[in-house]
C-alpha positions as CSV (number, residue, x, y, z in Angstrom):
1,M,-39.2,-44.9,-22.6
2,K,-40.0,-44.2,-19.0
3,V,-39.0,-41.9,-16.2
4,L,-39.8,-42.4,-12.5
5,F,-40.1,-39.5,-10.1
6,V,-39.5,-40.3,-6.4
7,C,-40.2,-38.4,-3.2
8,I,-40.8,-39.5,0.4
9,E,-44.5,-40.5,0.3
10,N,-45.6,-40.0,-3.4
11,T,-48.2,-37.6,-2.3
12,C,-47.0,-34.2,-3.5
13,R,-43.7,-33.4,-5.3
14,S,-43.4,-36.7,-7.3
15,V,-47.1,-36.5,-8.3
16,M,-46.6,-32.9,-9.5
17,A,-43.5,-33.9,-11.5
18,E,-45.3,-36.9,-13.0
19,T,-48.3,-34.9,-14.0
20,V,-46.3,-32.0,-15.5
21,F,-44.0,-34.4,-17.4
22,N,-46.8,-36.5,-18.9
23,S,-48.6,-33.4,-20.1
24,L,-45.5,-32.0,-21.8
25,A,-43.8,-35.2,-23.1
26,K,-44.1,-36.4,-26.6
27,S,-42.4,-39.8,-26.6
28,W,-41.6,-40.4,-22.9
29,K,-43.9,-41.5,-20.1
30,A,-43.5,-40.8,-16.4
31,E,-44.7,-42.5,-13.2
32,S,-44.1,-41.7,-9.6
33,A,-43.4,-43.5,-6.3
34,G,-42.4,-42.7,-2.8
35,V,-39.7,-44.2,-0.5
36,E,-42.9,-45.2,1.4
37,A,-46.4,-44.8,0.2
38,G,-48.6,-42.1,1.8
39,K,-52.3,-42.6,2.3
40,E,-53.5,-40.3,-0.5
41,Y,-52.4,-37.6,-2.8
42,D,-52.0,-34.1,-1.2
43,G,-55.3,-32.4,-1.9
44,K,-53.7,-28.9,-2.2
45,A,-51.2,-30.2,-4.7
46,V,-53.9,-31.7,-6.8
47,E,-56.0,-28.5,-6.6
48,I,-53.0,-26.4,-7.7
49,L,-52.2,-28.7,-10.6
50,E,-55.8,-28.7,-11.8
51,K,-56.0,-24.9,-11.5
52,R,-53.0,-24.7,-13.8
53,G,-54.7,-26.9,-16.3
54,Y,-53.1,-30.2,-15.6
55,R,-55.0,-33.4,-15.4
56,V,-53.9,-35.6,-12.4
57,N,-54.1,-39.3,-12.9
58,E,-56.5,-41.1,-10.6
59,G,-54.7,-43.4,-8.2
60,R,-53.1,-43.8,-4.9
61,P,-49.5,-43.3,-3.7
62,K,-47.1,-46.1,-4.5
63,S,-43.9,-47.0,-2.8
64,L,-40.6,-48.1,-4.5
65,K,-41.5,-51.6,-3.5
66,D,-44.5,-51.4,-5.9
67,V,-42.4,-50.6,-9.0
68,N,-39.7,-52.4,-11.0
69,L,-36.9,-49.8,-10.9
70,E,-35.1,-51.4,-13.8
71,S,-38.0,-50.7,-16.1
72,Y,-37.1,-46.9,-16.0
73,E,-34.4,-45.3,-18.1
74,V,-34.1,-42.4,-15.6
75,V,-35.1,-42.0,-11.9
76,I,-35.5,-38.4,-10.6
77,A,-35.4,-38.0,-6.8
78,V,-37.3,-34.7,-6.3
79,C,-36.4,-34.6,-2.6
80,G,-33.3,-34.0,-0.5
81,E,-34.3,-35.9,2.6
82,S,-31.7,-38.5,3.4
83,A,-34.1,-41.4,2.8
84,C,-34.7,-40.2,-0.7
85,V,-31.1,-39.8,-1.9
86,N,-30.3,-43.5,-1.9
87,V,-32.5,-44.8,-4.6
88,P,-30.8,-47.9,-6.0
89,H,-30.8,-47.3,-9.8
90,R,-28.0,-46.9,-12.4
91,N,-29.3,-43.5,-13.6
92,V,-30.5,-41.3,-10.7
93,E,-30.8,-37.5,-10.9
94,R,-31.5,-35.4,-7.8
95,W,-33.5,-32.2,-7.9
96,Y,-33.8,-31.3,-4.2
97,V,-37.3,-29.7,-4.4
98,E,-38.5,-28.4,-1.1
99,D,-41.7,-30.0,0.2
100,P,-44.6,-27.5,0.4
101,K,-46.8,-30.0,2.3
102,G,-48.6,-28.2,5.2
103,K,-47.6,-24.8,3.9
104,G,-49.5,-22.0,2.1
105,V,-50.6,-21.9,-1.5
106,D,-47.7,-19.7,-2.4
107,E,-45.3,-22.5,-1.4
108,Y,-47.1,-25.0,-3.6
109,L,-47.1,-22.6,-6.5
110,K,-43.4,-22.0,-6.0
111,T,-42.8,-25.7,-6.0
112,L,-44.9,-26.3,-9.1
113,S,-43.1,-23.5,-11.0
114,M,-39.7,-25.0,-10.1
115,I,-40.9,-28.5,-11.2
116,E,-42.2,-27.1,-14.4
117,D,-38.9,-25.5,-15.2
118,K,-36.9,-28.6,-14.3
119,V,-39.3,-30.9,-16.3
120,R,-38.9,-28.7,-19.4
121,E,-35.1,-28.8,-19.1
122,L,-35.2,-32.6,-18.6
123,L,-37.4,-33.1,-21.7
124,R,-35.1,-31.0,-23.8
125,R,-32.2,-33.2,-22.7
126,L,-34.1,-36.5,-23.2
127,E,-35.3,-35.6,-26.6
128,D,-31.9,-34.4,-27.7
129,E,-30.3,-37.6,-26.5
130,S,-32.9,-39.8,-28.3
131,S,-32.7,-38.0,-31.6
Protein backbone atom coordinates (compact mmCIF):
# COMPACT_ATOMS: atom_id res chain seq x y z
CA MET A 1 0.00 0.00 0.00
CA LYS A 2 1.32 3.41 -0.94
CA VAL A 3 1.21 6.99 0.32
CA LEU A 4 2.20 10.07 -1.69
CA PHE A 5 3.52 13.20 0.02
CA VAL A 6 3.10 16.41 -2.00
CA CYS A 7 4.56 19.90 -1.62
CA ILE A 8 5.24 22.71 -4.07
CA GLU A 9 8.56 21.59 -5.64
CA ASN A 10 9.32 18.18 -4.06
CA THR A 11 12.61 19.50 -2.71
CA CYS A 12 12.12 19.77 1.06
CA ARG A 13 8.91 19.03 3.02
CA SER A 14 7.62 16.14 0.91
CA VAL A 15 11.11 14.63 0.76
CA MET A 16 11.38 14.86 4.55
CA ALA A 17 7.97 13.22 4.98
CA GLU A 18 8.75 10.43 2.49
CA THR A 19 12.09 9.71 4.16
CA VAL A 20 10.68 9.63 7.70
CA PHE A 21 7.67 7.55 6.65
CA ASN A 22 9.75 4.93 4.84
CA SER A 23 12.12 4.57 7.77
CA LEU A 24 9.25 3.97 10.24
CA ALA A 25 6.66 2.09 8.17
CA LYS A 26 6.33 -1.67 8.27
CA SER A 27 3.90 -2.51 5.50
CA TRP A 28 3.38 0.82 3.74
CA LYS A 29 5.61 2.61 1.22
CA ALA A 30 5.81 6.33 0.55
CA GLU A 31 6.86 8.40 -2.42
CA SER A 32 6.81 12.14 -2.95
CA ALA A 33 6.13 14.68 -5.68
CA GLY A 34 5.66 18.39 -6.13
CA VAL A 35 3.01 20.45 -7.83
CA GLU A 36 5.99 21.30 -10.05
CA ALA A 37 9.41 19.62 -9.87
CA GLY A 38 12.28 21.66 -8.47
CA LYS A 39 15.82 21.27 -9.77
CA GLU A 40 17.27 19.26 -6.86
CA TYR A 41 16.59 18.25 -3.28
CA ASP A 42 17.17 20.97 -0.69
CA GLY A 43 20.71 20.35 0.58
CA LYS A 44 19.98 21.60 4.08
CA ALA A 45 16.93 19.31 4.38
CA VAL A 46 19.01 16.30 3.27
CA GLU A 47 21.77 17.22 5.72
CA ILE A 48 19.31 17.56 8.63
CA LEU A 49 17.69 14.21 7.77
CA GLU A 50 21.05 12.44 7.59
CA LYS A 51 22.21 13.96 10.89
CA ARG A 52 19.03 12.54 12.47
CA GLY A 53 19.97 9.10 11.14
CA TYR A 54 17.63 8.94 8.14
CA ARG A 55 18.73 7.67 4.75
CA VAL A 56 17.49 9.87 1.90
CA ASN A 57 16.76 8.04 -1.35
CA GLU A 58 18.87 9.11 -4.29
CA GLY A 59 16.87 10.83 -6.94
CA ARG A 60 15.52 14.05 -8.29
CA PRO A 61 12.34 15.97 -7.57
CA LYS A 62 9.23 14.73 -9.40
CA SER A 63 6.05 16.57 -10.28
CA LEU A 64 2.48 15.33 -10.00
CA LYS A 65 2.63 14.80 -13.78
CA ASP A 66 5.32 12.14 -13.17
CA VAL A 67 3.15 9.93 -10.94
CA ASN A 68 -0.10 8.01 -11.27
CA LEU A 69 -2.20 9.49 -8.46
CA GLU A 70 -4.63 6.59 -8.52
CA SER A 71 -1.90 4.16 -7.46
CA TYR A 72 -1.83 5.73 -3.96
CA GLU A 73 -4.28 4.94 -1.19
CA VAL A 74 -3.59 8.26 0.53
CA VAL A 75 -2.16 11.58 -0.65
CA ILE A 76 -0.79 13.94 1.99
CA ALA A 77 -0.36 17.59 0.99
CA VAL A 78 2.28 18.88 3.40
CA CYS A 79 1.89 22.47 2.25
CA GLY A 80 -0.71 25.16 2.63
CA GLU A 81 0.07 27.19 -0.47
CA SER A 82 -2.97 27.53 -2.73
CA ALA A 83 -1.43 25.48 -5.55
CA CYS A 84 -0.92 22.59 -3.16
CA VAL A 85 -4.40 22.29 -1.70
CA ASN A 86 -6.10 21.23 -4.94
CA VAL A 87 -4.54 17.81 -5.49
CA PRO A 88 -7.10 15.78 -7.50
CA HIS A 89 -7.35 12.55 -5.48
CA ARG A 90 -10.19 10.78 -3.66
CA ASN A 91 -8.33 10.62 -0.32
CA VAL A 92 -6.31 13.78 0.37
CA GLU A 93 -5.16 14.87 3.81
CA ARG A 94 -3.63 18.30 4.44
CA TRP A 95 -0.94 18.99 7.01
CA TYR A 96 0.01 22.66 6.36
CA VAL A 97 3.69 22.36 7.27
CA GLU A 98 5.56 25.65 6.94
CA ASP A 99 8.36 25.66 4.37
CA PRO A 100 11.78 26.11 6.04
CA LYS A 101 13.52 26.67 2.71
CA GLY A 102 15.97 29.56 2.88
CA LYS A 103 15.70 29.80 6.68
CA GLY A 104 18.01 28.73 9.48
CA VAL A 105 18.78 25.26 10.77
CA ASP A 106 16.33 25.70 13.67
CA GLU A 107 13.44 26.09 11.22
CA TYR A 108 14.44 22.91 9.40
CA LEU A 109 14.66 21.03 12.72
CA LYS A 110 11.26 22.39 13.75
CA THR A 111 9.78 21.26 10.43
CA LEU A 112 11.35 17.82 10.71
CA SER A 113 10.04 17.36 14.26
CA MET A 114 6.54 18.31 13.16
CA ILE A 115 6.72 15.89 10.23
CA GLU A 116 8.01 13.09 12.49
CA ASP A 117 5.07 13.56 14.86
CA LYS A 118 2.53 13.66 12.03
CA VAL A 119 4.04 10.61 10.30
CA ARG A 120 3.92 8.58 13.54
CA GLU A 121 0.27 9.54 13.99
CA LEU A 122 -0.51 8.67 10.35
CA LEU A 123 1.19 5.28 10.64
CA ARG A 124 -0.80 4.44 13.77
CA ARG A 125 -4.03 5.23 11.93
CA LEU A 126 -3.04 3.31 8.77
CA GLU A 127 -1.93 0.26 10.70
CA ASP A 128 -5.12 0.31 12.82
CA GLU A 129 -7.29 0.57 9.69
CA SER A 130 -5.51 -2.28 7.92
CA SER A 131 -5.58 -4.73 10.85
